[in-house]
Kinemage of the C-alpha trace (Angstrom):
@kinemage 1
@onewidth
@group {chain A} dominant
@subgroup {mainchain}
@vectorlist {calphas} color= white
{ca met a 1} P 87.123 124.495 99.880
{ca val a 2} L 84.212 122.307 98.834
{ca ile a 3} L 83.204 123.079 95.129
{ca lys a 4} L 79.303 122.855 95.073
{ca ser a 5} L 78.875 123.597 91.728
{ca asn a 6} L 77.166 121.472 89.068
{ca val a 7} L 80.562 120.767 87.440
{ca trp a 8} L 80.664 119.650 84.279
{ca leu a 9} L 84.158 118.238 82.708
{ca ile a 10} L 83.777 118.314 78.739
{ca ser a 11} L 86.137 115.751 77.842
{ca his a 12} L 86.679 111.714 77.711
{ca ser a 13} L 90.079 112.155 78.613
{ca pro a 14} L 90.792 108.616 81.266
{ca arg a 15} L 93.688 111.054 82.871
{ca arg a 16} L 91.696 114.427 83.090
{ca val a 17} L 88.963 112.475 84.675
{ca gln a 18} L 90.995 110.686 87.252
{ca leu a 19} L 92.737 113.892 87.943
{ca leu a 20} L 89.461 115.758 88.851
{ca his a 21} L 87.865 113.196 90.636
{ca asp a 22} L 91.106 112.728 92.532
{ca leu a 23} L 90.795 116.587 93.452
{ca gly a 24} L 87.580 115.283 95.326
{ca ile a 25} L 85.721 117.614 92.918
{ca glu a 26} L 82.515 115.784 91.777
{ca phe a 27} L 81.346 116.161 88.059
{ca arg a 28} L 79.675 114.355 85.162
{ca thr a 29} L 81.110 114.166 81.863
{ca gly a 30} L 79.828 115.953 79.028
{ca glu a 31} L 81.207 116.396 75.407
{ca ala a 32} L 81.913 119.177 72.684
{ca his a 33} L 81.926 118.064 68.840
{ca val a 34} L 84.106 120.559 67.410
{ca glu a 35} L 86.401 120.625 64.749
{ca glu a 36} L 90.041 120.986 66.604
{ca ser a 37} L 91.236 123.715 64.027
{ca tyr a 38} L 93.007 127.218 64.702
{ca pro a 39} L 94.223 130.473 63.235
{ca asp a 40} L 97.511 130.136 62.083
{ca ser a 41} L 97.949 133.724 63.671
{ca leu a 42} L 97.748 132.565 67.131
{ca glu a 43} L 101.068 131.997 69.445
{ca pro a 44} L 101.660 128.715 71.420
{ca glu a 45} L 100.064 129.632 74.689
{ca gln a 46} L 96.783 130.946 72.315
{ca ile a 47} L 96.165 128.061 70.991
{ca pro a 48} L 94.885 125.259 73.576
{ca val a 49} L 93.361 128.355 75.210
{ca phe a 50} L 91.593 128.909 71.994
{ca leu a 51} L 90.442 125.114 71.534
{ca ser a 52} L 89.488 125.313 75.111
{ca gln a 53} L 87.376 128.339 74.748
{ca leu a 54} L 85.674 126.105 71.969
{ca lys a 55} L 85.134 123.071 73.574
{ca ala a 56} L 83.276 125.530 76.407
{ca asn a 57} L 81.258 127.208 74.002
{ca asn a 58} L 79.869 123.839 72.297
{ca ala a 59} L 79.427 121.670 75.418
{ca lys a 60} L 76.336 120.026 75.136
{ca val a 61} L 75.319 119.904 78.776
{ca pro a 62} L 71.930 121.931 80.248
{ca met a 63} L 72.917 125.468 81.711
{ca thr a 64} L 71.495 126.790 85.018
{ca asp a 65} L 72.762 128.782 87.568
{ca glu a 66} L 74.837 126.315 89.326
{ca thr a 67} L 76.526 125.151 86.144
{ca leu a 68} L 80.544 125.300 85.875
{ca ile a 69} L 82.026 123.764 82.495
{ca ile a 70} L 85.466 122.840 82.665
{ca thr a 71} L 87.241 122.659 79.172
{ca ala a 72} L 90.831 121.860 78.878
{ca asp a 73} L 93.169 121.192 75.270
{ca thr a 74} L 97.033 120.396 75.507
{ca ile a 75} L 99.503 120.634 73.105
{ca val a 76} L 103.225 119.626 72.670
{ca trp a 77} L 105.236 122.506 71.535
{ca ala a 78} L 108.456 121.250 69.946
{ca glu a 79} L 111.258 122.485 67.256
{ca gly a 80} L 108.732 125.472 66.365
{ca arg a 81} L 105.539 123.268 65.585
{ca val a 82} L 102.330 121.838 67.684
{ca leu a 83} L 102.685 117.732 67.752
{ca gly a 84} L 99.261 116.617 68.253
{ca lys a 85} L 98.183 112.685 68.291
{ca pro a 86} L 100.127 110.559 66.187
{ca ala a 87} L 97.742 109.040 63.572
{ca asp a 88} L 100.270 105.944 63.270
{ca glu a 89} L 103.408 103.659 64.704
{ca his a 90} L 104.878 105.369 61.929
{ca glu a 91} L 104.156 109.150 63.117
{ca ala a 92} L 104.497 108.260 66.734
{ca arg a 93} L 108.657 107.491 66.586
{ca ala a 94} L 109.005 110.583 64.328
{ca met a 95} L 107.325 112.378 67.396
{ca leu a 96} L 109.583 110.617 69.629
{ca his a 97} L 112.817 110.976 67.772
{ca leu a 98} L 112.275 114.998 67.689
{ca leu a 99} L 111.492 115.145 71.204
{ca ser a 100} L 114.693 112.435 72.271
{ca gly a 101} L 117.665 114.649 73.693
{ca lys a 102} L 115.586 117.894 73.609
{ca thr a 103} L 114.098 120.427 75.879
{ca his a 104} L 110.410 120.713 74.556
{ca gln a 105} L 106.922 122.815 76.253
{ca val a 106} L 103.663 120.977 77.176
{ca ile a 107} L 100.924 124.134 77.322
{ca thr a 108} L 97.580 123.502 78.509
{ca gly a 109} L 94.279 125.865 78.037
{ca val a 110} L 91.676 125.794 80.600
{ca thr a 111} L 88.447 127.358 80.565
{ca leu a 112} L 85.586 127.576 83.087
{ca arg a 113} L 82.176 128.708 81.942
{ca ser a 114} L 78.567 129.517 83.743
{ca lys a 115} L 75.556 130.717 82.637
{ca asp a 116} L 76.450 134.278 81.693
{ca arg a 117} L 80.863 134.391 82.276
{ca ser a 118} L 83.759 132.535 81.451
{ca arg a 119} L 87.542 132.304 82.203
{ca ser a 120} L 90.215 130.980 80.454
{ca phe a 121} L 94.045 130.251 81.387
{ca tyr a 122} L 96.874 128.204 80.358
{ca glu a 123} L 99.825 126.401 82.319
{ca lys a 124} L 102.736 125.710 80.501
{ca thr a 125} L 105.767 123.187 81.537
{ca glu a 126} L 109.143 122.382 80.266
{ca val a 127} L 109.817 118.677 79.623
{ca thr a 128} L 113.698 117.367 78.880
{ca phe a 129} L 113.990 114.168 77.186
{ca ala a 130} L 117.068 112.029 77.393
{ca thr a 131} L 118.645 110.690 74.794
{ca leu a 132} L 116.555 108.068 74.099
{ca arg a 133} L 117.553 104.539 72.239
{ca asp a 134} L 115.574 103.137 69.141
{ca ala a 135} L 114.770 99.919 70.963
{ca asp a 136} L 113.413 101.818 74.059
{ca ile a 137} L 111.063 103.844 71.363
{ca asp a 138} L 110.161 100.606 69.558
{ca tyr a 139} L 109.093 99.156 72.915
{ca tyr a 140} L 107.166 102.143 74.332
{ca ile a 141} L 105.098 102.100 71.037
{ca asn a 142} L 104.436 98.243 71.049
{ca arg a 143} L 103.444 98.437 74.447
{ca tyr a 144} L 101.614 101.270 75.343
{ca arg a 145} L 100.222 102.826 71.764
{ca pro a 146} L 100.252 106.282 72.492
{ca phe a 147} L 98.017 106.895 69.719
{ca asp a 148} L 95.523 109.031 71.982
{ca lys a 149} L 98.308 111.376 73.258
{ca ala a 150} L 99.778 114.874 72.466
{ca gly a 151} L 103.518 114.843 71.150
{ca ala a 152} L 102.834 110.582 71.332
{ca tyr a 153} L 104.007 109.868 74.835
{ca gly a 154} L 102.131 110.091 78.459
{ca ile a 155} L 105.127 111.334 81.171
{ca gln a 156} L 103.008 108.937 83.921
{ca glu a 157} L 103.737 105.984 81.711
{ca trp a 158} L 107.199 103.885 80.988
{ca ile a 159} L 108.739 106.349 78.939
{ca gly a 160} L 107.848 109.133 81.390
{ca met a 161} L 109.826 107.123 83.853
{ca val a 162} L 113.164 105.835 81.657
{ca gly a 163} L 112.776 109.026 79.188
{ca val a 164} L 112.236 112.176 80.875
{ca glu a 165} L 115.479 113.957 82.517
{ca lys a 166} L 113.973 116.433 84.128
{ca ile a 167} L 110.758 118.952 84.171
{ca asp a 168} L 110.229 122.583 85.037
{ca gly a 169} L 107.073 123.580 86.291
{ca cys a 170} L 103.534 121.532 86.923
{ca phe a 171} L 103.621 117.738 86.300
{ca tyr a 172} L 100.029 117.214 86.151
{ca asn a 173} L 99.940 119.730 83.354
{ca val a 174} L 101.866 117.331 81.214
{ca met a 175} L 99.214 114.705 82.137
{ca gly a 176} L 96.648 117.008 80.485
{ca leu a 177} L 95.255 119.076 83.622
{ca pro a 178} L 97.075 121.724 85.867
{ca val a 179} L 95.243 120.768 88.726
{ca tyr a 180} L 96.767 122.970 91.167
{ca arg a 181} L 96.187 126.187 89.265
{ca leu a 182} L 92.667 124.676 88.090
{ca tyr a 183} L 91.519 124.553 91.750
{ca lys a 184} L 92.907 127.988 92.683
{ca glu a 185} L 90.775 129.353 89.934
{ca met a 186} L 87.524 127.471 89.847
{ca cys a 187} L 87.792 129.151 94.224
{ca asp a 188} L 88.230 132.539 92.456
{ca phe a 189} L 85.643 131.824 89.835
{ca ile a 190} L 82.898 130.639 91.575
{ca cys a 191} L 83.590 133.070 94.810
{ca ala a 192} L 83.233 136.020 92.164
{ca glu a 193} L 79.954 134.876 91.382
């Protein structure tokens, strides 16, 4: 199915832009200025959905009958807490040590919004890291500077090749956009109009 709506991706993430482009969808990028905070009472799966809805509701794009907004937010859930983007090398190193030798969840919430309705969903992937050597963590941080990535890593980068033992779920979800589910939901959303 060819998506013929006026599609806006509300994100400056180069990974999301590339994934949506690779899906063959014509789109423009826009922005939403929001404070990425959420109520403490939310379950892990609800957090990225809440944030994607917040972005969708604050998107700065002209809304017409053909406009379709896509927003997303990805969290890394490990040891009972959210690992956001590391502020510096020290925080990145601590996050990777926390993930080393364990399984964590990557959850992406997505919201589709048109002029008069919206739909939100989430996708969850379990990622298991092998035990990471200090030298590998240092090399990765120094070479790849993963400060714009939740959990301080990009699965598509070197650390994913040498450190990820297995994944259960959508690989692209870990990159920040569950493209299979997104395409299905977009087709259903557009056909329902």
